[in-house]
C-alpha angles and dihedrals in degrees: 000000000000124000116350100325111341117124131200117210121234111275131195117205104235090210097055104018089230130127112254124204106156122074094029123135149177119241097206148291133256115191124207121217097228096179090058091055089052092047092050090052090060090217095306106134095200091051089047094057092045091053091041093057092045092052092047089057090050088053089047092056090048090053091049088054090053090052091049092051092049090050090056090068118100127211091252091057090068109009094173089060103037107023107029102046112269090112100358148316106262131164117250095261100038122114116257088209090085087069091054105040130083086046092289090132126043130224118196136224107201133195139189138192108030091158093054094043092051090047089065088066103029103030128251093283096062084105121046137170097280105009146035140201105263092209088055091051092050090051090052090048091050090061093055090042090055091050089050092052092050092049090053091050093049092047093052093047099044109026097237120112107246112190137179112250126199093220117224089212096197091179101002090076086067099039099049093045092047093049092049093047090053091051102038104020128235105323118187112247093010117051101007101094102061089240140056122239112257113259110295098345127136107256108272095228093058119086114220121158114262090256093050091049093050093044090056095046101040098091098055103066092060087066094042103053093153091077143329144147134199121202141174130210113233136180119236105307104185090108094040110043091148089069091056091046090052092054093048092048090052092047091051091047096054095042108259106168104196121019130180126198117214114197130158112269103151115136131200113208092196102059101008097245115162123192135047119357114217119252117240131179090264100039134288134326139188109267091215105048104006095242115162100159106133090215092055102046143040115220119183122186132166102247094191113306099346133051123255141174107237093185093061094033111026120211131226115277096257095051091046089052091049091054091045090054095053116116131195119262093208132042118248150098115323098182147352141192134190110226126220091259091057095255119124132223124205136198119212135189120203118205124218 
């Protein structure tokens, strides 16, 4: 992987016959608003696929524009990249395109909101805490499968490696949802949460077990090799490392390629609380003393694929709401503090 979730495919240099990993790059991402396509189809599957293919071609043209703009660079524009070895060692007047072609570089077709798009056709309850409608899942898979097919066609025709990318959508989750709510209104199961569900993920407000969540998600990354991440929300696990090990063993067994572990590690420097800070409209605060001073606490949340501190660097409203709606996939302690009298207080979340 590169960055938070992007992946480069294996690549053999046709000149040497050797596998090359260093000096590779991604030329950019264009993300498709899948829920909007579903909403504009008004529940008509045939119309959906017609619109879907049209929007994919719009995204294709946008990606081609990105490639064209990258090709316009010259080695002297970024000598560290193109002349001194980061990407290659070209002469001043050579074309940088030789570092991109023959599928050496990737260019990514992203997507967001499979749960919401599928809800247009199967209703908001097609996914529940411990189960899902298999027809709904297959419909969601068919969207990613179609994107994968198109990327393969474009790659073969043009010589650049197009790949499907499960977009992290740090702020796009807010923007797309807000735009669609303005156009279509608040639609239950689609635009009613102030954010769109990331890529193929299980909705964050539902409470499957870690194994159920991974079993649902496992099929999607194989069609989205340009980038993906699976993750589970855990309580504090210092006293129960065997539980974490069991989940990772299961993930490895079923073929999960990239797994993140989210566990409470926030720390209040005023009262000593350690665990999960509470979400507020403005950010996060200590559940014991109410402290939210960025200089007196350390708050760590998984933004999408990477970790961030939302107290020091606040997120857009939709991403904040998405984090606030996350629930644990396993029962356990979510925080503790030792009081001045030596007694301790604990917080606990019970799963369904």
